[in-house]
N, C-alpha and C positions, 0 to 999 in steps of 0.2 A: 857598724857590723859588716864583716866580710863574709861572702858566701864561700864555704869550705867545699861543699859538694851538693849536687842536686840531680834529680831525675825521678822517673816513675818507679813506684813500688806498689805492691798489692798489700793492703792492710786489713787485718782482722778487726772487726768491731770490738771496741773496748768494753762496752756495756753488755751487749748480748753475747759476745763471744762466738757468734755464728757466721755472720756475713763477712765476705771478703770483697773489698772494693779497691779499684786502682786509683791511686792518688799521686799527685806530684809533690815530692818532698824536697825541702831545702834545709841544709845544716848551716848554721851561722857560727861565726867564730866565738860568740859569747855563750854558746852551748844551747841556743834555742833551735829546736827542730820544728819547722812549720810545714803544714801540708794543706793542699787544696786540690780541686778537681782538675784544673788546667793551669799551666805555667803563668798565664796572664791574669788569672783570677786573684782576688785578695785572699790572704791566708784564711783557711777554714778553721783550723785549730792549731795549737802548738804545744810542745812539750819542752820543759827546761831541764837540760842535763845538769848533773852535778859532778864533782870530782870522783864520786863513787858509782856513777852510772857505768854500765858495761854492756857491750854488744857481743852476742855469742851465736854460734851456729845452732839452729833449732833442729835437734836430733831427728824428730819425726818427719821433717821436711828438708833434710840436708841435701838430698838429691835434686830438690826443686828450687834451690836458692833461698830456703827458709832460714830466717834468723830472728832473734828477739833482742830488744833493748830493755834492760832492767835497771832499777835504781831505787835507793831508799826514799827518794823524795818525789817519785812520779809513778804512775801506773805503767805496767809492762806493755810494750808494743810488740805484737807478733806480725812479722812482715815477710814478704817474698819478693826477691829481686828477679830481674829478667833471666838471670843465669846464676850458676854457682860462682863463677868468677866475679860477676858483678856484686854478689852478696859479700864476697871477701873484701871488695873495695869499700862497700858501705860499712862493714864491721870495722875496718881499719880507720876510716875517717871518724866514725863515732868515738872509738877508743882513743884516737889521737887528741880529739877535742877534750875528752874526759881527763886525759893526762894533763893537758894544759890547765884545765880548771882546778885539778887537784893541786898543781904547783902554785897557782894563784891563791887558792884557799890557804895553803900552807904558809905562803909569804905574808898573807894578811894576819894569820895567827901570830906570826913571829915579829910582826911590825912593832917597832918601839915607840910609835906615836902615843902621846899621852891622851888616852881616852877616858871618858867618864864611865866607870863600871861600878855598880852597886852590888853588895852582897859578897864581896871578896872573890868573885868569879875569876878564874884564870884560864887563859887560852889552852884548849886541849891540843896535844900534839897531833900532827897529821897521822892518820891511821896507817899501819903497815899492811901490806898485802891487799891493796885496794881492789884488786881483781879487774883491772882495765886492760888486760892483755888480750882477752878474747879467746874462747875455747869452744867447747860444745856444751850447750845448755842442758841441764838435767831436768828442766821444767817440762811438764807435760802440757800439751795443748788443752787438755781437759781440766787442768789443775787451777786455772784462773777463773774463779767465781765471778759472776756478773757484778760489776761495781766494786769488786774487792780492792782494798788499798794495800800497797806494799808495806811490809813491816819496817818501821823506822828504828834505826840503831842510834841510841843516844850516847854521846860521850859523857864521861863523868865531869863535874858532879851533877849538874842539873840540865845538861843538854844545850846550854847557851848562856847568854848574859842579858841582863836588863840594861839597856843603854839609852842615853838621851840624844836625840837627833835634833839639830838646829839650835837656835838660841832665842832669847827674848820671849815674846808672846807666841812665837811659832814653835817653840821647843816642845817636844813630846817624848815620853818614855815608851820604848817598844822592846819586845823580846826578840833577840837575834839568835838564830839557829847556829850553833858552833860548827856544824858540818857544812852547811851550804851558804851561810850568811844571808839567807832569806829572813825577813823579819815579819813579826805578827803583832797584833794589837797588845797582847799580853801572853804570859806563859800558859794560861788556860787554853787560849786559841791554839798555841803550838802543840800542847799535849793531846788535844783532840783532833789534830790535823786540820785545823780550821783555815780560814782565808789567809793567803799570803799577801801582804801589803806591798812587798817589793824586795829588792836586794840591797843590803846595807853597803854603803861605800865608806870604808874606814876613814877616808880623808874628811868625810862630812860629819863624823861622830865627834862630839866634844864632851 
């Protein structure tokens, strides 16, 4: 993983939606955004961007360098940069990474590798108008309920595929999200927004 951008930001608490705390953020080339108290500390928490993640100016705090990072597969992050100019840099870096992820996801869907897929599922085409260019967010600071999950947009027909990973005794069937290629133990876990087991590598699917 390569570091795309790093620095201090002030983050609003995701659960309570009240406290703002200064944290050191790092954006990696694989779409992971990690944050911690100090640069030398181990990562406190992280967020995984997808091709449909989007960073936008936060209208209510536009003059204070406020912006947010939204996406269908992760909670929204409300942030403040050191300045309006620095906020623009962060927005651009996040959206550049999202664009790269979207391209990679599209290539995976169009890959002609012979994969084992049950139920006749077909790759969904990459969505148009993914919204990764960055603008002004219409989201209100007060609209994010404590612990609320972002609404998931499912592609037709079933949101993904049941695929077999590995071979022999180690083989197992998992449900792969067509949007993000994150995989779950089964479709039930996917539907209820359950635990993500990992990100599928198309080359490892048989």
